[in-house]
Phi, psi and omega in degrees: 000130186289151179288139182297148177085344188284331178237043181295146182298133179089353181291144178268123184227171174254138177230153180298147182214141184294318185271319186257007182068302177231135183235137179288140182211165179239130181289127179240343181197154177231087186298316181227181181292335185245003179235158180215141178254129184230162173245122180293137180230164183286145175241091184099200185266354183288138180278135177226121182297343180274355178300130182096351180286140180260129181224159178242135184231158172272120185298322183294320179294320179295316181298319180293318182291326183278351181081024177288149180289315180275141181285351181241013182260125177273150178290115182275143180285138173269166172262112186259144167280173183296325182268003184071198178242149182284326179238114185288347175291345177279352178292140178296322180237108184251115180202181185300314179299322180293318178298314181297316180295317181295318179295324178294319178297316182288326176295322179295334179262015179056042176244095192281340189252138180215141177267147163231084188070239180271358181270139174251118177263123182246114177265122184300117183281346182056031172197158181282131179242145181277068182236009189231027180291156181294340178293340179273344183304303184285331181297316179288341177278327186268323187266153178298151183298325184290339183275350182241159181289162178302137183193148174299334176302326181296322180289315179294323178294318178298317179297317182294316181294320178295323178297316181289320187280314187255357180056042180248136176298145184237154174212147177236117183261117181249119182227163181157166182280174182299129180089004181278348178100025181295312184298317179295322178296319177297318178300316181300315181289327176297314178301318181296315180294322178296325182283314185281341181286345179070027181288353178065216183295325180296313180296318179296322179295317179299311180297320179299319179294320178297315182289324180287341175281347181301316178303327179291313178294324178293323180296323184260347183236357181246151180208163177279128174242179180293337183257341186209132179285343181223064186275130175284122182256033177204160174264146184228132177239103181264122179253112176278131186258131182236149176273186184294336180272000179088012179274141178283123184237351180181182180206155178224139184239131175237141181243155184221141167054057172296136181282084184289334182297337180292338182298323186253357179187146179222158176277166182297135180090359178241168182233167174284183179297148189303327186297331181291339177264331181290328183295339178283355174263004176291167179298153185299317180296321179293318179297324179296319179290337178267007178061036176258109181241152180074210181241181188294332183288354182272359186247135188298320185290346183230357186292332181297318181262007182296326180278352180272100182279150175257124184297142173057038178231151177224115184299329179292322178294314181292329176297319178295321177296322178296316180293322176298320179296321176298318179296323183296320183268004172092023175275118186280180184295322180299316181290323178297319179295323178295323177298314181293329177295317179296317179299315180294323178298320178296317178299317180288330178296328177292343178270353179288125180246157181234146173233156183279131171277315172208193184292340187245357184219166182215170178214161179283131181256350180239083184292328181297315179293323177296320179296323178296318179296316180298320180294320181289327179269359179059044177235169180281137179300322181296318179296321179295319179297315180297321182292323183280336185257355179206165178227156183252131179236131180250123180224121176053046175084353180253143181250131179239142175256119184247122177290155181252142174290172183299312182292327177291325177294318177296320178297319180293322176300313180295320179297321177299314180296316181292322180294315179299316183293319180298317179295322178297319179296316178297323178296320178297317178297320178297321179293323177297316179296322179296331181278327188244350184278139178256139181250359182234149173060024178277118182256326183204167182229153164234114183263141177237111183263121177249102184218148181289153180275191179303144178235137177216106182249177176296323177233108183259131182246199184297322181294323177294325176298315180294317180297314181290328174299314179297319180290329175295320177297315179293324180294325177297316176297318180297314180296320180297317179295319179297318179298320178295324177296318178296318178300316179299317180297317181294323178296316179296328181272353179078031180258136180301136182286344180289353177277350185256134176240154183229122179263108184271152177260023180299325177301325178292318179294321176298323178298326184270308191252357182291173178299130185058035175273192183297320181295315179297317178296323178293318178298314183297315181293322181292332182270350178284143182302321183250024179288135179218183184296317183298319179298317182294315182296320179297319178298316181295316180298319180291321186282326189240027181298328182260005181285136184290339181260010181237136181228127180274130179274105185285332183286339180217098183299337182257030183299323180268072186259131180269112183265352185250162178293125183231038180270210182295133181288342176271153176291147177304152182301327180297318180291323178294321176296324178297314180292331178293333179277359181291142178271003183273124177292332180290323176300319179292330175291321181288325178248081185296336181293340176292320181289333181271004181076032183290342181262114182274134178251011180281111183290341181270001180296142182278123180286157177294153179294154183293323180297318178293327183297311185274353175268319183238010180301159185275064178278168179298312181297317180294319179295319180292322178298319178295314181296319179293322178298318177297319179297314181294326176298320178294315182292325181298335180278358186249164168268126196251139170245153186232136173233125177250112182270134184239135176263115188286335181199168181267356183259005180058036181269142180280349183244337185283142179227102181274104186295323179296314181296317183294316183292327175298319179291323177299320179291316181292330181281354178079013181293318181293322177297321178296324178296317179300321180292314184292336181245024186299311183275311183232094185291343181237143181210152177217148171289152181300323179296316180293324179297314181295319181289331184273322188249008176297336183293334181258003180273151170298161185299328181292326182280341185294331180260003181282162175301157183304318181297317180294323178297317180298310180299313183297316182294316181291329175292321177299323179279001177082027182242127182245147178281143180223150178269001180282177181287350179260028181298137180278332179204164177215138182251119177264192181288325181234350184225160172239132186251141184236144172284173185299127176093339184290315179298322179294326176298317175297319179298324178295316178297319178296322181295324179297313180295316180297325180295321178295312178296319180297321178298317180294316179297317180297321179298313179296318182293317177297320177299316179299314181296316181293321177296317179296318178294323179293317179301316179296316179295320180296316177299318178296317180297317178299318179296317179295315179299319179299313180297318181292316178299321178298317179298314180296316180296318178297319180295314178295322180296316179297322178294314178294325180297316179297317178293318180296319179298318178296318178295315178299323180298316181291314181296314180296326177297317179295315180295323179294323179294322177296312179298324179296323178297317178299317181294323179295318178297317179296321180294322178296316178298319180295319180295323178296317178296320179296321179294317178299318179299317181294321179297316180295321180295321179294318178298314179298321179294320179294318178298318180295318180295323179294318179297321180293323178295318179296319180296319178296321179294319179295318178297320181293319178294321179296317180298317180295321179295320180296317181297318180295321179294319180295319179295321179295319180296320180296321180291321181293322181295314182295325179288331178290326183285314184284313186261348188042066177292163178266129179285123178262003182278188180293173185281334187284342177086348182265352184283133181278166177280166182294328179290322180293319180295324180292322178294316180296319179297320178293319179295321179296322179297320180292322177297319179298320179294321179295319179296319178299318179295321179297319178298318179296320179296322178296319178298318180296321179296317179297321178296318179296320179296318178297318179295325178295319179296321179296315180296321179295320178296318178296323179295316178298318179295319180295318179295319179297317179296319180295318180296317179295319180295316180296315181296315180296317181292322181293316180296315179296319180293322178296317178297317180297319180292320178297318178298317179295320180295314180298318179297320180292322178296316179298322179295317179294316179295324176297319177295323179295316179299317179294328181288330182270359183291138179270123182255146182271133177258308178207161180210142177203156178271128184243348183200170177213159178207164181252127180236161179243132178212123180054043176076007180239153179263139178229157173254125176250147184242137181269119185259127176258120186242126174263127184240170182277333186233342183253006180073220182263127179242149179234138179209143178265130177226148173279169185295331181298331178298316181289326176296316178299322179295317178297319178297320179295319180294328180293337180272353181285148176292138178088003180293131178236120185299329182291337181273326184247113179292147180278156179251145177298134181272068184205130176261146179272118180243075176086343181263080183208156173229173179298322180295318179296319180295319180295321176296320179296319178297320180297315179296321179297318180294323176296318179296315182294321180296316180293316181295330180283322185275352180277123187279336188271002179246149172231140180202168182215160178219138186274135177265313175211189185296332185256351187232128174228122183266131185247143169253115186263148174268164181287132182225162175285166183294320180295318177298320178297320179295317180298318178295322178299317180295318180298315179296320178298318179295318178297318181291337181257014182299316181295319180293320181294315180298318182289335183275344183296315181296317180293327179293316178300317179298320180295317181297318180296318180293323178295319180297315179297318181294321178297319181296317181295322179291319179297320179298316181294324179284325180298326179295333178276346174278347186295146181285136181260124182276140176229136181243126179283167181289351176269357179091003177273138185259137177231166180225135179225154176244125185288147175288335177296321179299317178296321179293318177295323176298325179292315178293324177299318179295322178295317180296318183287000000 
């Protein structure tokens, strides 16, 4: 039965995936107790066509594959930061997918190192990173490990400090597959230890010698493989030697499990050891002396890999580095020449061919190559031929010579080549140790083991068995150390140790190395004369058929097939005798047992018993088991640190991360097994501080302020979970952490997710409301602006059209009115002109009378003058006659009396003067009368002009107001028609869907309404049930409402008490109500779609009613325009009035009578015709 919470609905989990190994998914269903249905989801920004696919998985298979402790616990997804976490043990959920995801995140950020507890996982970055400066050397030594990022310096510093403080031997085990960066990691830690140990020049010299010897070991122990161009094909355990003061004084190197089979054969795409290609870069004369002719592709032992080039390499350059390394460790020229002779001898040995003499014997068919090998080994060709084609067997004191078949001869040739090369490699390691190893004052060691991890290929052979055997031994040590770390942590936290269990891999080791185990059976079968693969497999199947760690492959009985030579690890006695006869001093150095007389030639010597031979004989498997046992004994005495090197891809790319390759290495490196051990009892853990901050949200208010321990107890008790001291405890509370059994933490996370979902829903609702309101305000402002501009455009267009019509109408009306006013003015002008003419006639008459009177006065004056002159002449004449004749005066006595003629003349003149005066008086009277009449006419003219100006002003203002009113009414009518034309009408409406929403902590049912309109197509809007109830209530208040036509709706809202059936019934009633309300012609109603759109259902109306409603809607829609236009209209009217008044004033000044005075002093009055013409135009303008 699955643990609660582990497959909760909506939980994010990892599931197996073909392309990504592990794929993020969300649990959507749990069909059975052991299966779960999930929906695949995206992990990051990468597109995956399978995202959204629904799949069903077996929970037990996923838990087993992910390394979960519980068989029913699925791997739960963690929440990762961009940089991942530095220590994966801090993850709430630690399993294989979490480890893989975290390493991928850190690799993407060029962060190669990550901790998993005490393990340092190093992912090869395939580029140089600035992480190894000397400024970090002392920092990792002085500061606590937790304060600095993951780094190999932390492990080397920890080992050095523990060695100094506790006087305990230390070791650092570095493992990983070829190309993962093991050798570079070891170099990095060696440099760090040499620097921090304070060994001075001596320490630096030792490290330099160790590092400079690497090219020599790489030349003889490294080769190109499919995964790595410079793969180490041996294990190396370097022991740095320190004195009592902690100074580095020396080093010792031990090698393990050299891949000797590579000397005589390689697979396609791989090469032999580098030295076999480097010797072809020697000088021509030297190569000639070494019997090396042609090129590398001509030799059998290297021709397979001859075509596989290594990028960016030059064999001549590497040959020089190899020779320099020999010089560094003290190998002189003689020894170097001997090394090249052995290498050349092996190459030429591969050219030795055999042919069958008969069915039981063979002979050498290439004597030239055999002679070359004999010359290089300084042995006789005949002896070499005899040794390769036959073997000597001694039984009970008798010696027999047994010929070898062709295939046996080839096997012996290959064994000879591999044996010589293996001894040469061991001799080189010994010379390196002799150069750098210290034999005095050694107080402690720090060992660095560079060994390949578990290997699993399509075809696994004996070498893979040995490699995996060694890794199982190391894994046992590794598991033990991890278990001790967990024990230490539990003790520090105060948790009972009986809650922790440890699954040991000792049964697997017993299966391999135990008494009568696979190794013993392999030794026994290999030493039997007729032992073969089938015999060995049958023995293993019979012996271990019931072993829990052994599985028989029924489809292929020979699945465990040994393809490599697995005989005696020592060279046959015949070959040893052959080498003993060699004249080369270097051969004797390489085979020291020859110099010590290790080869017995006593034919009477008693051979070892056969039983002893195959049980304790010096076979490869037995030798390796012994060597591995010694290594483990050394490591067991040390305090161990672990580095697991991971190769991220096969293309050596700094950015690519091959998840399949990485997860295979994690499994082979034992990282997942270590996780299972560390999380065996409580796979999930949280610090108390993190627990309180994370789960306080689901605690009651009283527990939120309680201490962390009380909060944990209280919350788990509320959830029905109790603490127990038994081995089935669900949780344990330590001093700083709280530990959870499988599934319990996820159950808490599920409860937290429910609460967070409620809060998130509320926050989302408020946020969506805020966003929508803000968006609505912006849309409304934009819509108002658009509507304003469009209405303005329509109004301007209609106004211009009405303005043109109004102007034409005003022109005609004003023309008619002007013509009427002009007729009145013409009549008045005619009357004025008649009066003026009469005035002028009277004036002319008066003037004529005055002129006649003046003529008469002038005539009278002239007559008077003439009379005076005549009188004077008469007087003069009379005077003269009196003097001369002295006439007698007959006049009166006084002398003043005129004569009668004079008196008559005077009387006549006086009469004429009187008549002239009378005429002048009459003329004056006539002039005064004319002047008086002129004043009367001028007053009438002024009165007439004033009346005309008042009439024109009054008529113009009234006409302007009437025209403005007509224009405004017409604009309102047009806008009302426009509004009516743009109205959205409802055709049909129905409910098509429903959903459940949360608002203010309550659940509501909302219904999706589909509305068909006349101009907007199909619209959709969500409304709650209250909207339809309000609509029904509104329809009931309408005139003409008939209950039988419109069904009533239940006056009840659903608040959480609903089922699917109830909701469907409610939808059916709503659709019946909407259909009836839509099809009823005598009702009108509307429903809002959004803030800007309201769809109306109109009832049938008469045309007059429609017009009235259109006008009313137009007036309502133009209310804002009308209100805004009133102020501008008043201002316009005032400005027009002022302008009209100013024009009238200017024209009135031209209507004024102009006075003219004649030279006689008489005043007249005239009215200009220009004034009358301007008055006419003024009336037209006004």
